[in-house]
PLY file of the C-alpha trace (Angstrom):
ply
format ascii 1.0
element vertex 178
property float x
property float y
property float z
element edge 177
property int vertex1
property int vertex2
end_header
-60.29 197.88 -141.75
-62.52 198.68 -138.89
-66.36 199.64 -138.61
-67.34 202.71 -138.21
-68.80 203.61 -134.80
-71.71 204.70 -134.46
-72.72 208.50 -133.36
-74.32 208.78 -130.63
-78.05 210.39 -130.35
-77.59 214.18 -129.32
-78.00 215.15 -125.79
-79.28 218.29 -124.67
-79.26 219.34 -120.81
-82.27 220.85 -119.78
-82.29 222.34 -115.89
-79.41 220.23 -114.85
-80.78 216.82 -116.83
-79.56 214.99 -120.00
-82.04 214.29 -122.52
-81.85 211.87 -125.24
-83.32 212.96 -128.71
-83.52 210.20 -130.66
-86.02 209.95 -133.62
-89.40 209.01 -133.12
-90.68 205.29 -133.72
-94.10 204.59 -134.88
-95.43 201.52 -133.87
-98.72 201.44 -134.80
-100.32 201.36 -138.41
-101.51 203.56 -140.34
-104.52 205.08 -138.95
-107.60 204.62 -141.56
-109.43 207.21 -142.80
-112.95 207.84 -140.96
-114.62 206.59 -144.56
-112.55 203.49 -144.41
-113.95 202.61 -140.98
-117.61 203.77 -142.00
-117.54 201.03 -144.90
-115.61 198.55 -142.67
-117.87 198.77 -139.67
-121.03 200.04 -140.87
-122.91 196.69 -141.45
-121.66 194.91 -138.51
-122.70 197.97 -136.10
-126.51 197.90 -137.65
-126.11 194.12 -136.70
-124.99 194.50 -133.09
-127.66 197.16 -132.58
-129.93 195.15 -133.56
-129.00 192.34 -131.87
-129.56 195.11 -128.58
-133.10 196.59 -129.46
-134.66 193.74 -132.09
-135.86 196.26 -134.59
-133.84 197.08 -137.60
-135.18 200.23 -138.62
-133.78 201.51 -134.87
-131.12 199.47 -134.90
-129.93 201.60 -138.01
-130.82 204.65 -136.43
-128.64 203.76 -133.46
-125.55 203.47 -135.79
-125.94 206.44 -138.00
-125.49 208.44 -134.10
-122.90 206.50 -133.22
-120.94 207.35 -136.90
-122.12 211.14 -136.13
-120.31 211.25 -132.81
-117.63 209.35 -134.10
-117.01 211.67 -136.63
-117.71 215.14 -134.26
-114.79 213.47 -132.16
-112.68 212.36 -134.94
-108.91 213.84 -133.83
-109.83 213.15 -130.32
-110.36 208.98 -130.62
-107.81 206.92 -130.37
-109.15 203.85 -131.98
-112.78 204.27 -133.76
-113.51 200.48 -133.18
-113.94 200.35 -129.37
-115.51 204.03 -129.35
-118.26 203.05 -131.86
-119.28 199.94 -130.06
-119.13 201.56 -126.82
-121.47 204.66 -128.91
-124.03 201.22 -130.04
-124.14 199.52 -126.56
-124.80 202.88 -125.51
-127.39 204.00 -127.32
-129.50 200.24 -127.37
-129.19 200.91 -123.23
-131.58 204.30 -124.52
-134.04 202.75 -126.45
-134.39 199.48 -124.34
-134.81 202.17 -121.00
-137.68 203.78 -122.58
-139.19 200.32 -124.32
-139.11 199.44 -120.85
-140.56 202.38 -119.50
-143.31 202.10 -121.69
-143.66 198.76 -121.49
-144.36 198.75 -117.46
-146.78 201.36 -118.03
-149.10 199.18 -120.69
-148.59 195.97 -118.99
-149.97 197.89 -115.92
-152.74 199.27 -117.45
-154.26 196.10 -119.40
-153.38 193.47 -116.93
-152.81 195.19 -113.76
-149.53 195.38 -111.49
-149.72 191.92 -110.21
-150.49 189.92 -113.89
-146.87 188.53 -115.83
-146.34 188.14 -119.21
-146.17 184.14 -120.83
-142.62 183.65 -122.04
-143.00 181.51 -125.33
-139.40 182.19 -127.19
-135.93 182.54 -126.27
-136.14 185.86 -128.01
-138.59 186.93 -125.32
-136.78 186.02 -122.75
-133.40 187.78 -124.01
-135.62 191.17 -124.29
-136.72 190.27 -120.56
-133.26 191.18 -119.35
-131.92 193.69 -117.77
-130.00 195.96 -120.27
-126.36 195.30 -119.00
-127.16 191.36 -118.79
-128.79 191.55 -122.00
-125.67 193.75 -123.86
-122.80 191.49 -122.24
-124.67 187.97 -123.67
-125.43 189.63 -127.01
-121.70 191.09 -126.91
-119.93 188.01 -125.73
-121.99 184.85 -127.60
-123.05 186.88 -131.13
-120.31 189.27 -131.24
-117.73 187.10 -130.15
-115.80 189.40 -127.59
-113.81 188.85 -124.56
-114.27 190.18 -121.45
-112.23 192.91 -121.87
-113.58 194.50 -124.74
-116.98 193.62 -123.69
-115.66 196.08 -120.49
-114.60 198.60 -122.57
-118.03 198.32 -124.90
-120.45 198.63 -121.49
-117.86 200.71 -119.40
-117.58 198.27 -116.24
-114.65 196.22 -115.13
-113.94 192.34 -116.50
-114.90 191.10 -113.01
-118.50 192.37 -113.50
-118.83 191.23 -117.09
-118.39 187.95 -116.22
-121.51 188.74 -113.26
-123.31 190.20 -116.08
-123.27 186.80 -118.28
-123.25 184.50 -115.70
-126.40 186.02 -113.85
-127.85 186.58 -117.56
-127.44 183.48 -118.28
-129.26 181.90 -114.96
-131.66 184.02 -115.48
-132.24 182.61 -118.95
-132.13 178.96 -117.74
-134.64 179.70 -114.55
-137.00 181.42 -117.85
-136.70 178.83 -120.02
-137.13 175.84 -118.07
-140.55 177.02 -116.83
0 1
1 2
2 3
3 4
4 5
5 6
6 7
7 8
8 9
9 10
10 11
11 12
12 13
13 14
14 15
15 16
16 17
17 18
18 19
19 20
20 21
21 22
22 23
23 24
24 25
25 26
26 27
27 28
28 29
29 30
30 31
31 32
32 33
33 34
34 35
35 36
36 37
37 38
38 39
39 40
40 41
41 42
42 43
43 44
44 45
45 46
46 47
47 48
48 49
49 50
50 51
51 52
52 53
53 54
54 55
55 56
56 57
57 58
58 59
59 60
60 61
61 62
62 63
63 64
64 65
65 66
66 67
67 68
68 69
69 70
70 71
71 72
72 73
73 74
74 75
75 76
76 77
77 78
78 79
79 80
80 81
81 82
82 83
83 84
84 85
85 86
86 87
87 88
88 89
89 90
90 91
91 92
92 93
93 94
94 95
95 96
96 97
97 98
98 99
99 100
100 101
101 102
102 103
103 104
104 105
105 106
106 107
107 108
108 109
109 110
110 111
111 112
112 113
113 114
114 115
115 116
116 117
117 118
118 119
119 120
120 121
121 122
122 123
123 124
124 125
125 126
126 127
127 128
128 129
129 130
130 131
131 132
132 133
133 134
134 135
135 136
136 137
137 138
138 139
139 140
140 141
141 142
142 143
143 144
144 145
145 146
146 147
147 148
148 149
149 150
150 151
151 152
152 153
153 154
154 155
155 156
156 157
157 158
158 159
159 160
160 161
161 162
162 163
163 164
164 165
165 166
166 167
167 168
168 169
169 170
170 171
171 172
172 173
173 174
174 175
175 176
176 177
């Protein structure tokens, strides 16, 4: 007895070309619900934001804004975790930018333009890094992300991530050695 030969997939002629119609094969796991993503990622996302802005209340606000944006765009977002991470990093940048403007104004008013503040702690030094360097260092050493994930979160290329981390570490070394 011979084994039956498998039937080939149906063929359809379209504009002179043959197309093979095969049953769609899904290789990706089932997409989680928004509630699952929220429950799974909320604390981690608040932690990331807190490391970026050094204020738990502001970190929670940034996280809530990121989840609101994710919910608003849920049907368009293919992978919610990188989307959240990038939203939090961008929210942290916005907060740091506003703080830097306020701090420069206050420093000029209190100390004069040429005065520099003493750096006593590593936290103070990290806070003084430019936004992208700080974000790259926090994502690398606190979140444990690789170059590709950091590049996606910051919206830069991978070589730029390596440069940001290298320059940030160099600046940290010089500031700590003082």
